[in-house]
N, CA, C and O atoms as CSV, one atom per row, in Angstrom:
chain,resi,resn,atom,element,x,y,z
A,1,MET,N,N,288.969,140.589,198.199
A,1,MET,CA,C,288.069,141.115,197.068
A,1,MET,C,C,287.778,139.576,196.687
A,1,MET,O,O,286.561,139.464,196.536
A,2,SER,N,N,288.331,138.542,196.509
A,2,SER,CA,C,287.713,137.125,195.966
A,2,SER,C,C,286.837,136.343,196.845
A,2,SER,O,O,286.325,135.270,196.527
A,3,GLU,N,N,286.663,137.076,198.218
A,3,GLU,CA,C,285.966,136.307,199.163
A,3,GLU,C,C,284.280,135.925,198.785
A,3,GLU,O,O,283.894,134.756,198.782
A,4,PRO,N,N,283.424,137.013,198.494
A,4,PRO,CA,C,282.711,136.744,197.633
A,4,PRO,C,C,282.256,135.359,196.953
A,4,PRO,O,O,281.194,134.742,197.044
A,5,TYR,N,N,283.511,135.075,196.194
A,5,TYR,CA,C,283.093,133.994,195.034
A,5,TYR,C,C,283.629,132.965,195.624
A,5,TYR,O,O,284.041,132.215,194.739
A,6,VAL,N,N,283.905,132.404,196.979
A,6,VAL,CA,C,284.384,131.373,197.765
A,6,VAL,C,C,283.112,130.119,197.466
A,6,VAL,O,O,283.348,128.982,197.058
A,7,PRO,N,N,281.755,130.682,197.790
A,7,PRO,CA,C,280.488,129.894,197.668
A,7,PRO,C,C,280.475,129.504,196.277
A,7,PRO,O,O,280.373,128.356,195.847
A,8,ILE,N,N,280.570,130.393,195.729
A,8,ILE,CA,C,279.934,130.083,194.027
A,8,ILE,C,C,281.072,129.033,193.514
A,8,ILE,O,O,280.663,128.028,192.933
A,9,LEU,N,N,282.421,129.200,193.686
A,9,LEU,CA,C,283.593,127.982,193.310
A,9,LEU,C,C,283.382,127.112,194.276
A,9,LEU,O,O,283.628,125.935,194.011
A,10,PHE,N,N,283.006,127.369,195.289
A,10,PHE,CA,C,282.866,125.884,195.840
A,10,PHE,C,C,281.625,124.683,195.500
A,10,PHE,O,O,281.762,123.464,195.605
A,11,MET,N,N,280.534,125.347,195.114
A,11,MET,CA,C,279.347,125.079,194.416
A,11,MET,C,C,279.838,124.429,193.229
A,11,MET,O,O,279.592,123.234,193.066
A,12,LEU,N,N,280.639,125.209,192.209
A,12,LEU,CA,C,280.797,124.656,191.006
A,12,LEU,C,C,281.966,123.382,191.216
A,12,LEU,O,O,282.064,122.622,190.253
A,13,GLY,N,N,282.648,123.170,192.136
A,13,GLY,CA,C,283.583,122.584,192.376
A,13,GLY,C,C,282.695,120.979,192.658
A,13,GLY,O,O,282.685,119.885,192.093
A,14,LEU,N,N,282.055,121.546,193.770
A,14,LEU,CA,C,281.271,120.094,194.230
A,14,LEU,C,C,280.037,119.862,193.108
A,14,LEU,O,O,279.071,119.225,193.529
A,15,GLY,N,N,279.996,120.291,191.826
A,15,GLY,CA,C,278.972,119.846,191.027
A,15,GLY,C,C,279.829,119.212,189.887
A,15,GLY,O,O,279.307,118.322,189.214
A,16,PHE,N,N,281.103,119.606,189.623
A,16,PHE,CA,C,282.219,118.838,188.916
A,16,PHE,C,C,282.282,117.667,189.370
A,16,PHE,O,O,282.302,116.688,188.623
A,17,ALA,N,N,282.331,117.574,190.887
A,17,ALA,CA,C,282.976,116.450,191.668
A,17,ALA,C,C,281.966,115.152,191.403
A,17,ALA,O,O,282.338,114.033,191.049
A,18,PHE,N,N,280.787,115.517,191.623
A,18,PHE,CA,C,279.342,114.590,191.415
A,18,PHE,C,C,279.478,114.405,190.622
A,18,PHE,O,O,279.556,113.187,190.464
A,19,ALA,N,N,279.663,115.283,189.231
A,19,ALA,CA,C,279.472,114.596,187.838
A,19,ALA,C,C,280.427,113.763,187.755
A,19,ALA,O,O,279.991,112.687,187.347
A,20,ALA,N,N,281.893,113.735,188.010
A,20,ALA,CA,C,282.886,113.123,187.813
A,20,ALA,C,C,282.715,111.676,188.439
A,20,ALA,O,O,282.709,110.651,187.757
A,21,LEU,N,N,282.591,111.709,189.685
A,21,LEU,CA,C,281.825,110.450,190.671
A,21,LEU,C,C,280.604,109.703,189.978
A,21,LEU,O,O,280.504,108.476,190.012
A,22,SER,N,N,279.819,110.408,189.439
A,22,SER,CA,C,278.937,109.337,188.399
A,22,SER,C,C,279.170,108.984,187.577
A,22,SER,O,O,278.461,108.073,187.150
A,23,VAL,N,N,280.095,109.355,186.925
A,23,VAL,CA,C,280.600,109.023,185.490
A,23,VAL,C,C,281.398,107.620,185.739
A,23,VAL,O,O,281.168,106.603,185.085
A,24,PHE,N,N,282.282,107.704,186.685
A,24,PHE,CA,C,282.999,107.034,187.484
A,24,PHE,C,C,282.251,105.892,188.199
A,24,PHE,O,O,282.649,104.736,188.057
A,25,THR,N,N,281.497,106.096,188.737
A,25,THR,CA,C,280.576,104.901,189.272
A,25,THR,C,C,279.999,104.185,188.201
A,25,THR,O,O,280.133,102.962,188.197
A,26,SER,N,N,279.364,104.757,187.270
A,26,SER,CA,C,278.929,103.865,186.323
A,26,SER,C,C,279.618,102.831,185.201
A,26,SER,O,O,279.249,101.842,184.568
A,27,LEU,N,N,281.131,103.828,185.352
A,27,LEU,CA,C,281.590,102.571,184.416
A,27,LEU,C,C,282.553,101.558,185.514
A,27,LEU,O,O,283.161,100.582,185.075
A,28,VAL,N,N,282.580,101.846,186.612
A,28,VAL,CA,C,282.659,100.625,187.418
A,28,VAL,C,C,281.450,99.711,187.818
A,28,VAL,O,O,281.653,98.497,187.837
A,29,VAL,N,N,280.597,100.044,188.039
A,29,VAL,CA,C,279.811,99.219,188.634
A,29,VAL,C,C,278.389,98.512,187.458
A,29,VAL,O,O,277.713,97.483,187.437
A,30,GLY,N,N,278.484,99.612,186.720
A,30,GLY,CA,C,277.410,99.047,185.143
A,30,GLY,C,C,277.989,97.425,184.514
A,30,GLY,O,O,278.961,96.717,184.779
A,31,PRO,N,N,276.935,97.321,183.656
A,31,PRO,CA,C,277.047,95.975,183.301
A,31,PRO,C,C,277.970,95.913,182.314
A,31,PRO,O,O,278.039,97.067,181.891
A,32,LYS,N,N,278.923,95.049,181.537
A,32,LYS,CA,C,279.661,95.467,180.703
A,32,LYS,C,C,279.735,94.338,179.817
A,32,LYS,O,O,280.775,93.697,179.666
A,33,ARG,N,N,278.137,93.956,178.945
A,33,ARG,CA,C,277.916,93.065,178.084
A,33,ARG,C,C,277.689,93.750,176.739
A,33,ARG,O,O,276.580,94.022,176.279
A,34,TYR,N,N,278.997,94.026,176.095
A,34,TYR,CA,C,278.957,94.348,174.961
A,34,TYR,C,C,278.371,92.872,173.771
A,34,TYR,O,O,278.605,91.687,174.007
A,35,ASN,N,N,277.635,93.376,172.597
A,35,ASN,CA,C,277.458,93.011,171.716
A,35,ASN,C,C,277.058,93.948,170.503
A,35,ASN,O,O,276.691,95.117,170.614
A,36,ARG,N,N,277.211,93.125,169.146
A,36,ARG,CA,C,276.809,93.928,168.284
A,36,ARG,C,C,275.985,95.221,167.926
A,36,ARG,O,O,276.365,96.254,167.372
A,37,ALA,N,N,274.621,94.826,168.453
A,37,ALA,CA,C,273.443,95.328,168.265
A,37,ALA,C,C,273.723,96.800,169.278
A,37,ALA,O,O,273.188,97.875,169.006
A,38,LYS,N,N,274.548,96.621,170.332
A,38,LYS,CA,C,274.561,97.514,171.485
A,38,LYS,C,C,275.653,98.875,170.774
A,38,LYS,O,O,275.587,100.097,170.907
A,39,LEU,N,N,276.601,98.003,170.014
A,39,LEU,CA,C,277.303,99.097,169.423
A,39,LEU,C,C,277.038,100.190,168.389
A,39,LEU,O,O,277.468,101.342,168.341
A,40,GLU,N,N,276.008,99.354,167.367
A,40,GLU,CA,C,275.527,100.128,166.480
A,40,GLU,C,C,274.556,101.617,166.719
A,40,GLU,O,O,274.054,101.684,167.840
A,41,ALA,N,N,274.350,102.429,166.067
A,41,ALA,CA,C,273.578,103.360,166.137
A,41,ALA,C,C,272.006,103.049,166.067
A,41,ALA,O,O,271.433,102.101,165.529
A,42,TYR,N,N,271.553,103.999,166.687
A,42,TYR,CA,C,269.979,103.509,167.226
A,42,TYR,C,C,269.394,104.750,166.809
A,42,TYR,O,O,269.559,105.865,167.304
A,43,GLU,N,N,268.672,104.396,165.807
A,43,GLU,CA,C,267.708,105.416,164.567
A,43,GLU,C,C,266.223,105.034,165.085
A,43,GLU,O,O,265.460,104.589,164.227
A,44,CYS,N,N,265.795,105.153,166.261
A,44,CYS,CA,C,264.342,105.081,166.252
A,44,CYS,C,C,263.409,103.885,166.050
A,44,CYS,O,O,262.180,103.904,165.987
A,45,GLY,N,N,264.319,102.741,165.954
A,45,GLY,CA,C,263.842,101.367,165.790
A,45,GLY,C,C,263.823,101.169,164.411
A,45,GLY,O,O,263.011,100.298,164.099
A,46,ILE,N,N,264.441,101.676,163.444
A,46,ILE,CA,C,264.524,101.444,162.083
A,46,ILE,C,C,265.925,101.133,161.798
A,46,ILE,O,O,266.790,101.608,162.533
A,47,GLN,N,N,266.237,100.394,160.821
A,47,GLN,CA,C,267.630,99.888,160.809
A,47,GLN,C,C,268.671,101.362,159.935
A,47,GLN,O,O,268.446,102.126,158.996
A,48,PRO,N,N,269.620,101.181,160.726
A,48,PRO,CA,C,270.663,102.495,160.729
A,48,PRO,C,C,271.362,102.170,158.811
A,48,PRO,O,O,271.789,101.077,158.437
A,49,SER,N,N,271.317,102.892,158.306
A,49,SER,CA,C,271.504,103.043,156.822
A,49,SER,C,C,272.945,103.837,157.086
A,49,SER,O,O,273.282,104.449,158.100
A,50,PRO,N,N,273.595,103.658,156.006
A,50,PRO,CA,C,275.076,104.673,155.900
A,50,PRO,C,C,274.733,106.134,155.626
A,50,PRO,O,O,275.235,107.098,156.205
A,51,GLN,N,N,273.880,106.164,154.736
A,51,GLN,CA,C,273.496,107.630,153.926
A,51,GLN,C,C,271.820,107.861,154.541
A,51,GLN,O,O,270.837,107.133,154.683
A,52,ALA,N,N,272.102,109.102,154.762
A,52,ALA,CA,C,270.751,109.706,154.768
A,52,ALA,C,C,269.399,109.239,153.768
A,52,ALA,O,O,269.464,108.971,152.568
A,53,ALA,N,N,268.473,109.230,154.422
A,53,ALA,CA,C,267.449,109.293,152.738
A,53,ALA,C,C,267.463,110.235,152.356
A,53,ALA,O,O,267.892,111.182,153.015
A,54,GLY,N,N,266.894,110.386,150.861
A,54,GLY,CA,C,266.940,111.685,150.154
A,54,GLY,C,C,268.319,111.943,149.849
A,54,GLY,O,O,268.628,112.972,149.248
A,55,GLY,N,N,269.068,111.208,150.164
A,55,GLY,CA,C,270.728,112.070,149.573
A,55,GLY,C,C,271.397,112.522,150.719
A,55,GLY,O,O,272.497,113.024,150.490
A,56,GLY,N,N,270.979,112.478,152.075
A,56,GLY,CA,C,271.331,113.602,152.967
A,56,GLY,C,C,271.018,114.869,152.984
A,56,GLY,O,O,271.724,115.559,153.720
A,57,ARG,N,N,269.901,115.576,152.213
A,57,ARG,CA,C,269.330,116.947,152.165
A,57,ARG,C,C,268.649,116.674,153.255
A,57,ARG,O,O,268.142,115.602,153.584
A,58,ILE,N,N,268.660,118.119,154.039
A,58,ILE,CA,C,267.598,118.074,155.120
A,58,ILE,C,C,266.576,119.641,154.491
A,58,ILE,O,O,266.834,120.668,153.862
A,59,PRO,N,N,265.517,119.089,155.046
A,59,PRO,CA,C,264.621,120.149,154.333
A,59,PRO,C,C,265.006,121.582,155.173
A,59,PRO,O,O,265.814,121.703,156.094
A,60,ILE,N,N,264.293,122.452,154.646
A,60,ILE,CA,C,264.844,123.994,155.423
A,60,ILE,C,C,264.072,124.119,156.349
A,60,ILE,O,O,264.474,125.038,157.063
A,61,LYS,N,N,262.756,123.481,156.897
A,61,LYS,CA,C,262.062,123.512,157.914
A,61,LYS,C,C,262.372,123.209,159.325
A,61,LYS,O,O,261.696,123.561,160.292
A,62,TYR,N,N,263.584,122.445,159.347
A,62,TYR,CA,C,264.239,121.866,160.469
A,62,TYR,C,C,265.207,123.244,160.969
A,62,TYR,O,O,265.203,123.555,162.160
A,63,TYR,N,N,265.919,123.929,160.099
A,63,TYR,CA,C,266.459,124.969,159.920
A,63,TYR,C,C,265.818,126.005,160.715
A,63,TYR,O,O,266.280,126.378,161.793
A,64,LEU,N,N,264.414,126.621,160.026
A,64,LEU,CA,C,263.568,127.641,160.391
A,64,LEU,C,C,263.223,127.479,161.857
A,64,LEU,O,O,263.473,128.344,162.696
A,65,THR,N,N,262.498,126.053,162.179
A,65,THR,CA,C,262.147,125.556,163.375
A,65,THR,C,C,263.400,125.995,164.634
A,65,THR,O,O,263.308,126.692,165.645
A,66,ALA,N,N,264.551,125.235,164.034
A,66,ALA,CA,C,265.438,125.917,165.103
A,66,ALA,C,C,265.912,127.455,165.477
A,66,ALA,O,O,266.476,127.756,166.529
A,67,MET,N,N,265.601,128.302,164.493
A,67,MET,CA,C,265.805,129.588,163.911
A,67,MET,C,C,264.788,130.088,165.014
A,67,MET,O,O,265.132,130.713,166.018
A,68,LEU,N,N,263.526,129.742,164.705
A,68,LEU,CA,C,262.455,130.271,165.383
A,68,LEU,C,C,262.528,130.278,167.168
A,68,LEU,O,O,262.257,131.192,167.947
A,69,PHE,N,N,263.015,128.849,167.439
A,69,PHE,CA,C,263.356,128.719,168.737
A,69,PHE,C,C,264.309,129.647,169.297
A,69,PHE,O,O,264.026,130.290,170.308
A,70,ILE,N,N,265.349,129.752,168.748
A,70,ILE,CA,C,266.644,130.553,169.185
A,70,ILE,C,C,266.366,131.837,169.392
A,70,ILE,O,O,266.935,132.497,170.262
A,71,VAL,N,N,265.338,132.368,168.501
A,71,VAL,CA,C,264.866,133.938,169.002
A,71,VAL,C,C,263.935,133.919,169.726
A,71,VAL,O,O,263.812,134.972,170.352
A,72,PHE,N,N,262.921,132.894,170.010
A,72,PHE,CA,C,262.025,133.546,171.055
A,72,PHE,C,C,262.654,133.028,172.222
A,72,PHE,O,O,262.003,133.267,173.240
A,73,ASP,N,N,263.845,132.316,172.429
A,73,ASP,CA,C,264.534,131.862,173.505
A,73,ASP,C,C,265.271,132.991,174.039
A,73,ASP,O,O,265.260,133.262,175.240
A,74,ILE,N,N,265.882,133.625,173.208
A,74,ILE,CA,C,266.681,134.653,173.420
A,74,ILE,C,C,266.010,136.112,173.621
A,74,ILE,O,O,266.654,136.952,174.248
A,75,GLU,N,N,264.567,136.478,173.039
A,75,GLU,CA,C,263.640,137.065,173.534
A,75,GLU,C,C,263.141,137.204,175.088
A,75,GLU,O,O,262.997,138.261,175.703
A,76,SER,N,N,262.950,136.101,175.489
A,76,SER,CA,C,262.408,135.759,176.870
A,76,SER,C,C,263.417,135.904,177.652
A,76,SER,O,O,263.108,136.265,178.787
A,77,VAL,N,N,265.083,135.675,177.353
A,77,VAL,CA,C,266.166,136.092,178.302
A,77,VAL,C,C,266.344,137.484,178.250
A,77,VAL,O,O,266.767,137.967,179.301
A,78,PHE,N,N,266.147,138.245,177.348
A,78,PHE,CA,C,266.025,139.722,177.374
A,78,PHE,C,C,264.862,140.493,177.864
A,78,PHE,O,O,264.926,141.608,178.380
A,79,LEU,N,N,263.831,139.821,177.663
A,79,LEU,CA,C,262.479,140.884,178.581
A,79,LEU,C,C,262.062,140.443,179.996
A,79,LEU,O,O,261.506,141.200,180.792
A,80,TYR,N,N,262.383,139.119,180.254
A,80,TYR,CA,C,262.557,139.048,182.031
A,80,TYR,C,C,263.435,140.084,182.726
A,80,TYR,O,O,262.915,140.873,183.516
A,81,PRO,N,N,264.678,140.115,182.480
A,81,PRO,CA,C,265.229,141.321,183.333
A,81,PRO,C,C,264.556,142.989,182.841
A,81,PRO,O,O,264.710,143.920,183.632
A,82,PHE,N,N,264.057,143.151,181.918
A,82,PHE,CA,C,263.347,144.296,181.525
A,82,PHE,C,C,262.221,144.158,182.106
A,82,PHE,O,O,261.770,145.296,181.981
A,83,ALA,N,N,261.579,143.671,182.560
A,83,ALA,CA,C,259.989,143.327,183.188
A,83,ALA,C,C,260.495,143.714,184.615
A,83,ALA,O,O,259.982,144.595,185.306
A,84,VAL,N,N,261.477,143.011,184.939
A,84,VAL,CA,C,261.814,143.247,186.683
A,84,VAL,C,C,261.961,144.622,187.168
A,84,VAL,O,O,261.472,145.151,188.166
A,85,ALA,N,N,263.032,145.277,185.914
A,85,ALA,CA,C,263.190,146.533,186.465
A,85,ALA,C,C,262.358,147.528,185.507
A,85,ALA,O,O,263.005,148.566,185.369
A,86,PHE,N,N,261.424,147.551,184.964
A,86,PHE,CA,C,261.087,148.481,184.260
A,86,PHE,C,C,260.399,149.597,184.761
A,86,PHE,O,O,259.662,150.283,184.053
A,87,ASN,N,N,260.620,149.822,186.023
A,87,ASN,CA,C,260.158,151.197,186.605
A,87,ASN,C,C,261.408,152.263,186.791
A,87,ASN,O,O,261.457,153.485,186.657
A,88,LYS,N,N,262.297,151.375,187.120
A,88,LYS,CA,C,263.874,152.431,187.068
A,88,LYS,C,C,264.336,152.406,185.952
A,88,LYS,O,O,265.506,152.787,186.004
A,89,LEU,N,N,263.956,152.094,184.706
A,89,LEU,CA,C,264.434,152.221,183.421
A,89,LEU,C,C,264.255,153.367,182.655
A,89,LEU,O,O,265.154,154.060,182.178
A,90,GLY,N,N,262.998,153.542,182.552
A,90,GLY,CA,C,262.419,154.782,182.062
A,90,GLY,C,C,261.942,154.415,180.505
A,90,GLY,O,O,261.815,153.311,179.976
A,91,LEU,N,N,261.716,155.805,179.953
A,91,LEU,CA,C,261.285,155.834,178.361
A,91,LEU,C,C,262.201,155.336,177.546
A,91,LEU,O,O,261.856,154.532,176.680
A,92,PHE,N,N,263.600,155.751,177.695
A,92,PHE,CA,C,264.720,155.190,176.837
A,92,PHE,C,C,264.432,153.330,176.207
A,92,PHE,O,O,264.242,152.751,175.137
A,93,ALA,N,N,264.587,152.933,177.946
A,93,ALA,CA,C,264.261,151.318,177.695
A,93,ALA,C,C,263.062,151.097,177.089
A,93,ALA,O,O,263.230,150.307,176.160
A,94,LEU,N,N,262.016,151.414,177.188
A,94,LEU,CA,C,260.849,151.221,176.645
A,94,LEU,C,C,260.693,151.114,175.290
A,94,LEU,O,O,260.047,150.308,174.620
A,95,VAL,N,N,261.501,152.211,174.931
A,95,VAL,CA,C,261.845,152.317,173.192
A,95,VAL,C,C,262.828,151.761,172.667
A,95,VAL,O,O,263.075,151.612,171.470
A,96,GLU,N,N,263.421,151.438,173.587
A,96,GLU,CA,C,264.624,150.137,173.140
A,96,GLU,C,C,263.870,148.716,173.137
A,96,GLU,O,O,264.066,147.844,172.290
A,97,MET,N,N,263.144,148.638,174.018
A,97,MET,CA,C,262.300,147.149,174.039
A,97,MET,C,C,261.421,147.115,173.003
A,97,MET,O,O,261.288,146.022,172.452
A,98,VAL,N,N,260.694,148.172,172.540
A,98,VAL,CA,C,259.747,148.030,171.478
A,98,VAL,C,C,260.349,148.156,170.163
A,98,VAL,O,O,259.766,147.917,169.105
A,99,LEU,N,N,261.612,148.565,170.298
A,99,LEU,CA,C,262.884,147.796,168.712
A,99,LEU,C,C,263.198,146.730,168.473
A,99,LEU,O,O,263.335,146.199,167.371
A,100,PHE,N,N,263.425,146.074,170.088
A,100,PHE,CA,C,263.915,144.793,169.722
A,100,PHE,C,C,262.706,143.692,169.628
A,100,PHE,O,O,262.997,142.653,169.036
A,101,ILE,N,N,261.481,143.805,170.114
A,101,ILE,CA,C,260.295,143.348,170.133
A,101,ILE,C,C,260.017,143.364,168.340
A,101,ILE,O,O,259.716,142.307,167.785
A,102,LEU,N,N,260.154,144.679,167.527
A,102,LEU,CA,C,259.944,144.848,166.287
A,102,LEU,C,C,260.908,143.841,165.698
A,102,LEU,O,O,260.455,142.907,165.037
A,103,THR,N,N,262.230,143.973,165.899
A,103,THR,CA,C,263.013,142.868,165.457
A,103,THR,C,C,262.713,141.489,165.507
A,103,THR,O,O,262.812,140.847,164.461
A,104,VAL,N,N,262.317,140.858,166.682
A,104,VAL,CA,C,261.994,139.594,166.793
A,104,VAL,C,C,260.919,139.207,166.010
A,104,VAL,O,O,260.818,138.007,165.756
A,105,PHE,N,N,259.787,140.273,165.415
A,105,PHE,CA,C,258.564,139.940,165.017
A,105,PHE,C,C,258.706,140.116,163.479
A,105,PHE,O,O,257.756,139.855,162.741
A,106,VAL,N,N,259.981,140.591,162.968
A,106,VAL,CA,C,260.518,140.381,161.954
A,106,VAL,C,C,261.004,138.934,161.442
A,106,VAL,O,O,260.624,138.270,160.477
A,107,ALA,N,N,261.737,138.741,162.184
A,107,ALA,CA,C,262.436,137.207,162.218
A,107,ALA,C,C,260.979,136.191,162.151
A,107,ALA,O,O,260.825,135.473,161.163
A,108,TYR,N,N,259.936,136.195,163.279
A,108,TYR,CA,C,259.002,135.513,162.980
A,108,TYR,C,C,257.709,135.626,161.660
A,108,TYR,O,O,256.993,134.728,161.218
A,109,ALA,N,N,257.757,136.683,161.390
A,109,ALA,CA,C,257.432,136.710,159.986
A,109,ALA,C,C,258.323,136.318,158.885
A,109,ALA,O,O,257.775,136.081,157.808
A,110,TYR,N,N,259.611,136.206,158.966
A,110,TYR,CA,C,260.206,135.915,157.962
A,110,TYR,C,C,260.172,134.188,157.838
A,110,TYR,O,O,260.226,133.568,156.775
A,111,VAL,N,N,260.062,133.553,159.295
A,111,VAL,CA,C,259.599,132.215,159.398
A,111,VAL,C,C,258.038,131.595,159.006
A,111,VAL,O,O,257.643,130.503,158.597
A,112,TRP,N,N,257.424,132.795,159.331
A,112,TRP,CA,C,256.105,132.203,158.784
A,112,TRP,C,C,255.766,132.564,157.244
A,112,TRP,O,O,254.817,132.067,156.638
A,113,ARG,N,N,256.548,133.368,156.771
A,113,ARG,CA,C,256.303,133.071,155.326
A,113,ARG,C,C,257.056,131.884,154.609
A,113,ARG,O,O,256.628,131.116,153.748
A,114,ARG,N,N,258.003,131.933,155.066
A,114,ARG,CA,C,258.741,130.569,154.344
A,114,ARG,C,C,258.094,129.158,154.610
A,114,ARG,O,O,258.537,128.077,154.221
A,115,GLY,N,N,256.960,129.386,155.349
A,115,GLY,CA,C,256.371,127.905,155.827
A,115,GLY,C,C,257.042,127.451,157.264
A,115,GLY,O,O,256.493,126.386,157.546
A,116,GLY,N,N,257.766,127.712,158.054
A,116,GLY,CA,C,258.416,127.226,158.957
A,116,GLY,C,C,257.176,126.893,159.849
A,116,GLY,O,O,257.276,125.925,160.603
A,117,LEU,N,N,256.073,127.579,159.828
A,117,LEU,CA,C,255.342,127.185,160.904
A,117,LEU,C,C,253.919,126.248,160.329
A,117,LEU,O,O,252.898,125.966,160.955
A,118,ASP,N,N,254.219,125.981,159.214
A,118,ASP,CA,C,253.367,124.925,158.559
A,118,ASP,C,C,253.923,123.224,158.761
A,118,ASP,O,O,254.852,122.651,158.192
A,119,TRP,N,N,253.074,122.778,159.668
A,119,TRP,CA,C,253.484,121.291,159.763
A,119,TRP,C,C,252.718,120.169,159.143
A,119,TRP,O,O,251.632,119.788,159.580
A,120,ASP,N,N,253.478,119.526,157.846
A,120,ASP,CA,C,252.596,119.121,156.884
A,120,ASP,C,C,252.307,117.197,157.261
A,120,ASP,O,O,251.546,116.537,156.553
């Protein structure tokens, strides 16, 4: 019963082994010259500060951009199998996909209205 999964498990094990070997090799072979500058946080060439600028408040546009990315990423994940099996699914699946796309456009309209697409 589990015979078809043996190649998948083998590739999974091979991937984990390669990742572990790569990390171990970099620890053994890599240079070990630590100084204070290398141990500090890197902030794009700006001197690191203990507190975020503006008191740590993050604008809503960051969250809206992330939400927009996730919504359209999930949309593409659901639309691809639908497009592949469109002929076999029938009218019910078409109606369901139209409802799904309408739901996605509601999220898009929300982000647009909140100013998530305006880059100042």
